[in-house]
N, C-alpha and C positions, 0 to 999 in steps of 0.2 A: 723216127722208128723207137729210137732208144726211150724219149718222152712218152710212147705209147706203153713202152714193156714197163716202166718205172710207173705209171698210172695204173697199170693193171696189177701191179705188186701192189701198190699203196690202197688199193680197193678192199683185198684180201687180206693186208696186215691190219686194216683199220676195225674191219670186224673181228679178227681173232684178239685184237688188242681189246675192243670192248668187253668181251668175254674175261680176257683175263683181268681188266679193270674191274669188273662184277665180283670175281674171287677175291681180289686183292682187299676192296672195300669189305667185303663180308667179313673177311679174318679181323679186319680193324674193329668192326661192330658187334660181331656176335657174342664176343666175352663179356659184353656190359650187363647183358641180363643174367649172367651166373656167378658176378661177383659176390652175390651172399652166399652162395653154395660152397664158394671157394674160400671165404671168409670164415665159414662155419668149418669146413674140412680142417685148413691149418690152423684155426683159432687167432686169426688176423683181426685188426681192426680197421676201419674205415680208409683211413690215411695209408695203411700198408697195403691192402689189398687193391686199392687204385691203381697204385704202378702197373698192375697188369695191363690195364689200359692206357695209362700215362707214358710209361716207359716206351710202348709200341709208337705211340703218337709221337714222341719226341725224336725216337730214331728214325721212324719215318719220315718225318718231315726235313730232317738235317740231310738223311740220306738220299732224299729227292733232289734237293741242290747239289748234291756230291755227284751224283750219279750225272746230273746235267752237265756238270764241269767234265767229268771223265769222258763224258761223248765226245768231247770236242778234240780229244786226243786218243782215244782208243775205239775201236768198230763197236758199233751200238750192239752187233750179235752177240758179242764176247761178254760184253757187259750185262746182256739179258741173260746168258747161260749162266754167270756166275750169281745173277741176284736171284732168277727160280730156282737154282739149285740151293743156295743159301737158305730161301722160303722154304723149301721141302726140309732140309736139313732141321730149321728151327720147328717144324712141324712133329717131326721123329721125336726130337728132344723133349717136347711138350708132352707128346704123347706117352713117353715112358716115365715121366715124372712121378716122383713120390713123394719130393718136398717142395714148397713154396719156391726155394730158390732155383730150382730146376725148371719151373713152370717159367718164372720171369726171365731165365736163361732163353727158354723155347721162346717166350715173345719177343725177345732183344733180338735173337737170330732170325727170326721170321720178318720184323721190322727191317733189319738189315738188307734182307733180300727182296722184301715186297717194294721197297723205296725205288727200286730201277722201272717199277710199272708206271706211275704216273710221270716219273722223267721221259719215258719211252713215248708217252701219251702226247707229250709236248713236243716232242722232235719229229715223229714219224708224220704228222702233217705238214710239218716246214719243208721236210726233206724229199717226199714224197709225192706232194700236191701241187700244183699251180696256185698262185695266190686267190683265183675265183673260184677254187674247190676246196680251200682251207677251213671255211667256216663250216663247210658239209661234214668235212672229215673230224674237226674238233666236236661237230654236234652228236656224232657218232660214238665218239669216245666217251664223251660227257655223259650219254645215254648210259653207259655201262656204268660209270660211277654214280650215277643217282638210282639205278637199277639196284647196284650193291647195297647202297645205304639202305633203300626200303627194305628188301626182304633179308637182309642180314639177321636183325632180331626174330624176324619170323621163323627163320630156319633154324636158328638157333633153339627157339621155344620147342620146335616141332622135335628136334634131336634130342634134345635132353630130358624130353617126356618119356623117350624110350630108351636113352643109352645114359651111359657116365658123361660129365662136363668134357672129361679130357677127349671125347671123339670128336670135339669141335677142331681140336688142331689137324684133323685129316682133310679139312676142306682145301689149304692150299696145295695139296699134293695133287689136283686137279690140272694144275698151271704146268706141270710138266708134260701133260699131253700136247701143248702147244710149243713147246720147246724146238720139235724138230722143224716145224713148219717155219719158226723165226730164223731159224739156223739157215733154211733153204731160200727165204725170200728177202732177208736183209742183207743188202751187197753195198751198203753205203760205207765210204772212206771218211775218216776224221776229217773235220775241216782244216785243224791246223793242231800244231804240238807247241806245247809250253807248259810252263810250271804252274802247278796248281797252290792256291794260299793256304795250306794246311792249317798254319797256324791261325788263319782269321776264322777257318771252319770250326776249328776247335774252341776258340773264344766265343762263337754264337753256339755252338752245343752248351759249351759251360754255362753261357748265361740261362739259356732256357731252362737246363739242368736244376740249376739253382732256383730259378722262379719258381718251377714246379715244387720242390722241396719247401720253399720257403711257404708257398701256400697250402701244399698237403699237412706240412708239420707245424704250421704257425711259429717258424723260426727266424728271428732277426739276423741271425748271423748268417743264413743262407740268403737272407735278401740284401745283406749289404755284401755278400761275396757276389751276388747277380749283378749288383749296381757296379761294382769295380770292373768285373769282365765287360759288362757294356762298354763302358767308359774306355777300355784298352780296344775293345772290337771296333767301337766308333774310330779310335786313334788308328788302328791298324788299316781300315779300308781306305782312310784318306792319304796313308802315307806310302803305301804300294804301288807299283804300276798297274797291277793284275790283280785286284782285291778278290776275294771269294765272293762278295755282293759289290757291286759299283753303287757308289752313292749318289749317283746321278739317276737312278732308278727310282729312287723315293721323291725324285722332284717332278717326275711325271704325275701329273694331278688325276689321271683317269686311272693309272696304274695303284695309286695309294687309296683313291676311294674304291676300288674293287676290291683290294686287300682288307680294308675296314669292314666292308659288307661281308666279306668271306668271315672274317674274324668274328662278326659279330652271329652271323648264322648260325657258325660252328657252335658258339658258346650257349646258344640257346638248348636248354635241357627239359625235356617234358617229364614230369614226375607222376606216375600212375597212382590210382588211388591206392591208401594204404589198408595194410591188412590190420585187424584188431585184433587178431589172435594172439598175438606175442609181441613183447617189446622190441626184441632184433629185429622182426619184419617191419615194426614202424619206424625204426630208426632208417632203414632201407628203403621205405616207401615202396615195398614191393607187392606184388599182388598174391604171392604164394607164401605160404608157411614153410 
């Protein structure tokens, strides 16, 4: 009887999770098409304005792993409540921004909250579905991920054709509609309590941040710092009993191969036809002047 109730809750959860993933991924991709407008409004270079997207993805990636570890210690519904409220807070900050620094702060806060969503997408199928149904549950969740990636730029283009680009910050507010549902349906308990390797997580975050700085600013000092932190991170995860990322994970050939494919797929960027009416538009490869 308990298994049947949990299965019923899982079926409901996975559908609302797919919707939440759509909003989350859309928020990550929608700003890509308005980077030229943001750069023009705040008089920014390409490397400066690219942090609107890069900062979001950096915090999003590190935050996903962090929430996944926290879910072993804290109730998932509490983590989701915190994450979705932070997601909405970042939207309000960005919507009221009048300076580039505030826009960037809004994106960082959004990412810090939105990162709980992909972490939840990996946890719910495991905790609420039997092994024979987990593939279907993951498929439904990943459909939301793919749909958000596809329609994000389209919705953003439609919105900015009628309103200011700041209104793109409003999209995550729709996730608050799902919060009462999550609070009601999520009834899982933490699997175990333990310490989290915050130092290892910090070293990983610093490594990725310095790598982005080195690439965007072509700075050798940042590259050297990235290499140093990476060495410290490797030493850290090999020396503690419960590291932030277990080294044995990368010895799994299937996981490493999948990670490589995901990296290459994410790194592929399509450049649209360039506008010939202005040098700035040519530099951005933008269809609009």
